[in-house]
Structure formats: structure tokens, C-alpha cells
MIKEMAR-987323 format. One line per 5 residues: number of its first residue (from 0); their letters; for each residue x, y, z of C-alpha. Coordinates in steps of 0.25 Angstrom, whole numbers, plus 5000, padded with zeros to 4 digits. Example, Ala and Ser with C-alpha at 12.3 -4.5 7.8 and 13.67 -1.06 7.14 Angstrom:
MIKEMAR-987323
0) AS) 5049:4982:5031; 5055:4996:5029
//
This chain:
MIKEMAR-987323
0) MPRMK) 4794:5207:5246; 4799:5220:5241; 4794:5225:5228; 4808:5225:5222; 4810:5211:5226
5) VLSVL) 4797:5206:5220; 4800:5213:5207; 4813:5206:5207; 4806:5192:5209; 4796:5195:5198
10) LSVCL) 4807:5199:5188; 4814:5185:5192; 4801:5179:5190; 4798:5185:5176; 4812:5183:5171
15) CLAFV) 4811:5167:5174; 4798:5167:5167; 4804:5174:5154; 4816:5164:5155; 4807:5151:5155
20) SSSGM) 4798:5157:5144; 4809:5160:5135; 4815:5146:5136; 4803:5140:5130; 4800:5132:5143
25) GAVSR) 4790:5141:5150; 4776:5138:5145; 4773:5130:5157; 4777:5140:5166; 4771:5152:5159
30) TQAQD) 4757:5146:5158; 4756:5141:5172; 4755:5155:5176; 4745:5159:5165; 4730:5156:5161
35) QVELV) 4727:5144:5153; 4734:5143:5140; 4727:5136:5129; 4735:5130:5117; 4729:5128:5104
40) YWSMW) 4735:5116:5097; 4730:5111:5083; 4736:5098:5079; 4737:5089:5067; 4732:5077:5074
45) TADEL) 4718:5072:5075; 4714:5068:5090; 4714:5053:5088; 4729:5052:5083; 4739:5046:5092
50) QAKAI) 4748:5059:5090; 4736:5067:5096; 4734:5058:5107; 4748:5060:5111; 4747:5074:5109
55) TESIA) 4735:5075:5119; 4743:5068:5129; 4754:5078:5128; 4745:5089:5130; 4738:5083:5142
60) EYEAA) 4752:5082:5148; 4756:5096:5144; 4742:5103:5149; 4745:5096:5162; 4758:5101:5165
65) NPNIK) 4754:5115:5160; 4739:5117:5165; 4739:5131:5160; 4739:5126:5146; 4728:5120:5138
70) INVVW) 4731:5114:5123; 4719:5112:5115; 4721:5104:5103; 4715:5103:5089; 4716:5091:5082
75) NGRQN) 4716:5094:5068; 4722:5083:5061; 4730:5084:5048; 4723:5097:5043; 4728:5103:5055
80) QTMLR) 4736:5114:5049; 4725:5118:5039; 4715:5120:5049; 4725:5126:5059; 4728:5137:5048
85) QAINA) 4713:5140:5046; 4710:5141:5060; 4722:5151:5061; 4715:5159:5051; 4702:5160:5058
90) GTPVD) 4709:5164:5070; 4710:5151:5078; 4721:5151:5088; 4730:5140:5089; 4744:5138:5096
95) FMDQD) 4750:5127:5089; 4749:5114:5080; 4755:5102:5074; 4756:5097:5060; 4765:5090:5052
100) ADQVA) 4777:5099:5050; 4778:5099:5035; 4764:5104:5035; 4764:5115:5045; 4778:5119:5040
105) GGMVA) 4773:5122:5026; 4760:5127:5031; 4758:5135:5044; 4773:5138:5047; 4774:5142:5032
110) AGLGL) 4762:5151:5033; 4770:5158:5047; 4761:5152:5057; 4770:5145:5066; 4778:5151:5077
115) ELNEW) 4792:5151:5076; 4800:5142:5086; 4815:5145:5084; 4815:5152:5098; 4808:5142:5104
120) LDTTT) 4816:5131:5100; 4829:5139:5103; 4825:5143:5118; 4816:5130:5122; 4820:5117:5128
125) DMDGS) 4815:5103:5128; 4805:5099:5140; 4818:5095:5147; 4822:5109:5149; 4835:5108:5143
130) TPIKD) 4835:5104:5128; 4832:5113:5118; 4819:5109:5111; 4825:5111:5098; 4834:5100:5101
135) IFAPG) 4825:5088:5103; 4819:5086:5089; 4824:5076:5079; 4834:5081:5069; 4827:5088:5058
140) TLHMF) 4813:5090:5064; 4813:5103:5071; 4818:5112:5060; 4813:5103:5048; 4802:5114:5044
145) DRDGK) 4809:5126:5048; 4807:5140:5040; 4817:5149:5039; 4824:5144:5050; 4812:5145:5060
150) TYLVP) 4806:5134:5066; 4790:5132:5068; 4788:5118:5070; 4791:5108:5081; 4791:5094:5077
155) YIYNT) 4784:5083:5086; 4781:5070:5078; 4792:5065:5068; 4786:5056:5057; 4795:5052:5046
160) ALFFY) 4791:5047:5032; 4796:5033:5029; 4792:5019:5023; 4785:5012:5034; 4782:4997:5031
165) NKDIY) 4779:4983:5038; 4790:4977:5044; 4783:4964:5045; 4780:4963:5030; 4795:4967:5026
170) DQVGI) 4799:4956:5035; 4790:4947:5028; 4795:4950:5014; 4809:4951:5019; 4813:4965:5015
175) SEPTT) 4819:4976:5023; 4820:4991:5024; 4825:4996:5010; 4837:5005:5010; 4837:5009:4994
180) WEGFL) 4826:5012:4986; 4827:4999:4977; 4826:4991:4990; 4813:4998:4993; 4808:4994:4980
185) QNCEA) 4813:4980:4981; 4805:4979:4995; 4793:4983:4987; 4794:4971:4977; 4797:4961:4989
190) LSEAG) 4784:4967:4996; 4776:4966:4984; 4780:4952:4981; 4777:4947:4995; 4762:4952:4993
195) YIPMT) 4763:4966:5001; 4762:4980:4995; 4775:4986:4998; 4770:5000:5001; 4757:5009:4999
200) LEPDH) 4754:5024:4999; 4741:5031:5001; 4738:5037:4987; 4729:5048:4991; 4739:5053:5003
205) RGFFG) 4749:5060:4993; 4759:5062:5006; 4764:5047:5003; 4769:5051:4990; 4776:5064:4995
210) FWLAY) 4782:5054:5005; 4788:5046:4993; 4792:5058:4985; 4800:5065:4995; 4807:5053:4999
215) MMSRL) 4811:5049:4984; 4815:5063:4981; 4823:5064:4994; 4831:5051:4991; 4832:5054:4977
220) KGAGW) 4836:5068:4979; 4838:5070:4994; 4830:5078:5005; 4828:5091:5001; 4827:5092:4985
225) MYEAA) 4813:5089:4984; 4810:5103:4992; 4820:5110:4984; 4813:5105:4971; 4799:5109:4975
230) FDETG) 4805:5124:4976; 4812:5123:4963; 4803:5133:4956; 4807:5129:4942; 4803:5115:4946
235) EMWND) 4816:5109:4938; 4821:5102:4950; 4810:5091:4948; 4816:5088:4935; 4826:5080:4943
240) PAVLQ) 4827:5065:4939; 4826:5061:4954; 4811:5067:4953; 4807:5057:4942; 4815:5046:4949
245) AAQMF) 4807:5048:4962; 4794:5047:4954; 4799:5035:4946; 4804:5029:4960; 4790:5030:4965
250) QSFWD) 4783:5023:4953; 4792:5012:4956; 4784:5009:4967; 4773:5003:4958; 4783:4996:4950
255) RGCLV) 4790:4989:4961; 4777:4986:4969; 4779:4996:4980; 4766:5001:4977; 4754:4993:4972
260) EENKG) 4745:5000:4962; 4732:4998:4970; 4738:5008:4980; 4736:5020:4971; 4720:5019:4974
265) WRYPQ) 4722:5017:4988; 4716:5029:4998; 4721:5031:5012; 4722:5024:5021; 4723:5010:5011
270) GHSSI) 4738:5012:5011; 4739:5012:5026; 4729:5001:5026; 4737:4991:5018; 4749:4993:5028
275) IAEET) 4740:4990:5040; 4736:4977:5032; 4749:4975:5030; 4747:4973:5015; 4757:4985:5012
280) AGILT) 4771:4985:5017; 4775:5000:5019; 4772:5014:5016; 4780:5027:5017; 4774:5037:5026
285) GSWLP) 4776:5044:5039; 4780:5039:5052; 4766:5040:5058; 4762:5027:5051; 4764:5017:5062
290) GSLIG) 4758:5025:5072; 4746:5028:5064; 4743:5014:5060; 4744:5009:5075; 4732:5000:5078
295) SVRDD) 4731:4998:5062; 4742:4989:5060; 4744:4975:5069; 4751:4979:5083; 4764:4972:5078
300) FRWGS) 4766:4978:5065; 4780:4982:5063; 4783:4995:5054; 4796:4998:5048; 4800:5010:5041
305) FNIPA) 4811:5016:5033; 4815:5027:5026; 4814:5029:5010; 4827:5021:5005; 4839:5028:4996
310) VEGGE) 4838:5029:4981; 4849:5025:4974; 4856:5036:4969; 4848:5045:4977; 4853:5058:4983
315) GDASE) 4846:5057:4996; 4848:5051:5008; 4838:5038:5013; 4840:5045:5027; 4833:5057:5022
320) LMALV) 4819:5056:5030; 4806:5063:5028; 4801:5069:5042; 4787:5073:5044; 4787:5079:5057
325) LSYMV) 4775:5085:5065; 4776:5098:5071; 4770:5108:5081; 4769:5123:5077; 4765:5136:5085
330) LKDSQ) 4757:5145:5078; 4763:5159:5076; 4751:5165:5082; 4749:5156:5094; 4744:5162:5107
335) HPAES) 4753:5152:5115; 4766:5151:5108; 4774:5147:5121; 4764:5137:5126; 4763:5130:5113
340) LDFIR) 4778:5128:5111; 4779:5124:5126; 4768:5113:5123; 4775:5109:5110; 4788:5108:5118
345) FMVSE) 4781:5099:5127; 4776:5090:5115; 4790:5088:5110; 4795:5084:5124; 4801:5070:5125
350) AQQRK) 4789:5064:5133; 4778:5070:5123; 4786:5066:5110; 4786:5052:5117; 4772:5052:5119
355) MVEVA) 4770:5056:5104; 4778:5044:5101; 4771:5034:5110; 4756:5039:5108; 4757:5042:5094
360) GVGVT) 4767:5032:5089; 4775:5043:5080; 4790:5048:5079; 4793:5062:5086; 4804:5073:5084
365) RLGID) 4810:5073:5097; 4824:5066:5098; 4825:5054:5107; 4811:5047:5107; 4810:5033:5100
370) WPEPL) 4799:5034:5090; 4788:5022:5091; 4794:5009:5085; 4787:5009:5073; 4793:5022:5070
375) RGAQA) 4808:5018:5074; 4812:5017:5059; 4807:5031:5057; 4814:5037:5070; 4828:5031:5064
380) AAENA) 4825:5037:5051; 4822:5050:5057; 4834:5048:5066; 4844:5046:5054; 4838:5055:5043
385) SALFA) 4848:5062:5036; 4837:5072:5033; 4823:5076:5035; 4812:5081:5024; 4799:5084:5025
390) EGDGV) 4786:5080:5018; 4790:5082:5003; 4804:5085:5006; 4799:5098:5014; 4790:5102:5001
395) AAANA) 4777:5100:5009; 4781:5110:5020; 4786:5121:5010; 4776:5119:5001; 4764:5112:5003
400) EYWVS) 4757:5115:4991; 4769:5111:4981; 4772:5098:4989; 4758:5093:4986; 4753:5099:4972
405) VLRDP) 4767:5099:4965; 4775:5087:4971; 4768:5078:4981; 4754:5075:4974; 4759:5075:4959
410) FAEMA) 4770:5064:4964; 4759:5056:4970; 4752:5057:4956; 4763:5052:4949; 4766:5040:4960
415) LGQTT) 4752:5035:4958; 4755:5035:4943; 4746:5047:4939; 4758:5053:4932; 4772:5047:4928
420) PEEWQ) 4785:5051:4935; 4789:5060:4924; 4776:5067:4923; 4777:5070:4938; 4791:5075:4937
425) QKMVE) 4788:5084:4925; 4775:5088:4933; 4785:5091:4946; 4794:5101:4937; 4782:5108:4931
430) GTKEF) 4773:5109:4945; 4784:5113:4952; 4787:5126:4942; 4773:5128:4941; 4770:5128:4956
435) WQNN) 4781:5138:4959; 4777:5147:4948; 4763:5149:4956; 4768:5149:4969
//
């Protein structure tokens, strides 16, 4: 072949490869012509969890289709982000990770450790080769934790915080899902009279109190108000009468029999154990609950769920939903960002999202996939949500220190009767002002 013709052919090949690469679809083609690529993936799951099992099966499929890529997983559990930051400081190379989006947004993303994904989202298609990947996610989930218009996280598991209950107990007592706050309290009274504990907490796990606080404030003032109040450096927004009302609403749980006094001394997992034993009817928690109790509850246990009902006179909408998504993040200093993103693209494909549902029993972020039967109520709440808000109405991700030390834990102390609602409100005003004076 003449030299000029050879050069022409080579140039054409190069241009084709460049187009495939820029389209976001080229990791498989690129790596087949290269040496072995090892991706280091640090995960928030432990190896024995169902989510890890689903991911392990997906990895095996991906490696079989991409023989030049090896994915090495470190199953760190819930301390993944903390351990990962320590490893990064020690010079350990990591390509991508997963974590609760609230936590990683307030941690590694805020610290500038994540890879910006705007261009990837704009130029990449789904595994079908035609649908823009940014269009496959449930409304609100992809951009929930954007910073300054930039996206760093790819959501793959969709947890909601709802009130989960035992349908058989509700049917036996003759009550239904409440649509008003007063209806919720009346259900408590009916359950208590029938000999059941209406609901439970895990007092040594303060996140449960945070769920209640965020929901009550969203019903009273609307999603986003608590976030705004948290960043009012004067603390004056916490003088709003709705703040005191929220505290009094929680105290009414004790007065109306929703919570029993002995619950104050329980330690995890006593609350969950009482649900398994069918002594307690329900709990406000994440939609991971039914999946996590598979094998612990009877095989024909029937789960129901409902969003926290409206409050008379409240400004918030009862369809506003707390979304607790889990996301992937590629490290800014990843040695293999293109390959990492190609694997994540694979993980949010229809087949792999269905696998996550079937194996792990959780909801997922991809549109058009039915969640497990016990989570159909949670999926309906997600599909009909008028607004999404994150843990602590977004405060947890924006400033974890403030959320824990100034807002959530003092609320838990009040909820357990260690301070009064009035004392808690004043503490919020003063604590917020003091926090921002020192930070």
C-alpha cells in the first residue's frame, strides 16, 4: 500500500477513535487495545450485605465483557468516607467510591476531591447508545447535591424516609394510613388501646430524631425553610412559633401513646426487634428497612408505608419527600477516570439497576423500574413528590457539624425529655448565633 494511503487510513482510524472517546462510550474499545487496567473502588457496603452481593455480580459481568479491566473493591462499611480520606492523605490511589450522597456531598465533594461530571453527562449516552444518560434518573435525584451548577455524584440507590408499618396490625385494629397529623395521633391511641406499641425509636441512633425534626418542620414551614434557618447567622429565624410547635408535636407522642416510656432506655436494635416480634406497629425510617429485615420477619409479613401527613395550618405540602440517595463519585485524582465512569454508566443501566432491585431489595434511581413489592408505597411517594429534600432538609450535607451539634442532637435531648420544648427553641437561637460567630 502506498505510504500516503497508509497515512490516510491511519488518520481515519484515529479520528474514529477520538469520536468514540469523546462520546463517552469508548472505554470498552480503548481498553481492549491497552494493557490491563485496575480500577480501585472503595465502597460503603460490607461484603456480606445484599447490596454488595448485587455489585459483585455486576462487576463479574463487566469484567467478562471488558477483559482488560479488573475492579478491585474494598468493602469498608459505613465509615468508608472517613477511611478513604485517610487513605488519600497517605497517598493510596483510589479511582471511585460510593456513599450516602448527603455525607459525601458534605465531605469529599465539599473538600474538592470529586471529579466534575458536567461534560460527561452532556456527552454520554445510556447503554442503549441513544438516550442521554442525564435523562435516565428519577426527577430531582441527579442534581440534588450540585455545587455552583456542577455535578459530582451519580445516584444509583433511591431510599426514601417514610413511616413503615405492619399492615396486618393496622387491619386487625381497623385503622388506615392517616392523611392528617391528628389522624396519625388517633391511630396511635387505637393501637395502644389494642395492646400494641404504635411506633418506636432507636434512642441511641440520633438519626431517627433527625427524620422527625426535618419532616415536622417541612410540614409546618415547607421544604427548605430549615436549611435557610440554619444559615441565618443571627439565629433569629429559630424564634418562629413553628419551631416551638414542632417540639410540642413530638412531645405529644408521649402524651397520646405513640411512644412508650420504656422506649427511652432501649438500645439498638431493640426498636427493630420489637417490630420483628410484632409488638410495635411502625417506625419512621429509610426504605432500606424491609430489605434489611428479610429473614427476620415472617415470610408473609406485609409492609405498608406512608409519607408523614399534613399538619393543619402548615405551609408545607404532604407530598414533600425526604430522599436519601446513594451515589458514586469518581475521585478528581483518579488514574483512570474514563474507565471508572464507563463502569458507573454500566451500573446505572437498566439490567444492573434491575439486578440491584432483585438481589438487594432496594429502590433505584433509574426511571421505569419497579421497586420491590414492600416498597411500592415508597416508589409512589417518590413518583408523586412535589419536592425532594435531603437529610436535615439539606443541612447535613451543607454543614455536618452544625447539623449534629447544634440542631439534631439537642432536638433528640428535648425529645427524650431532658430539656423542654421552650428550652430547646432558645438553645437553637443562641446555639446558631454562637456557631456562626465561631465558624
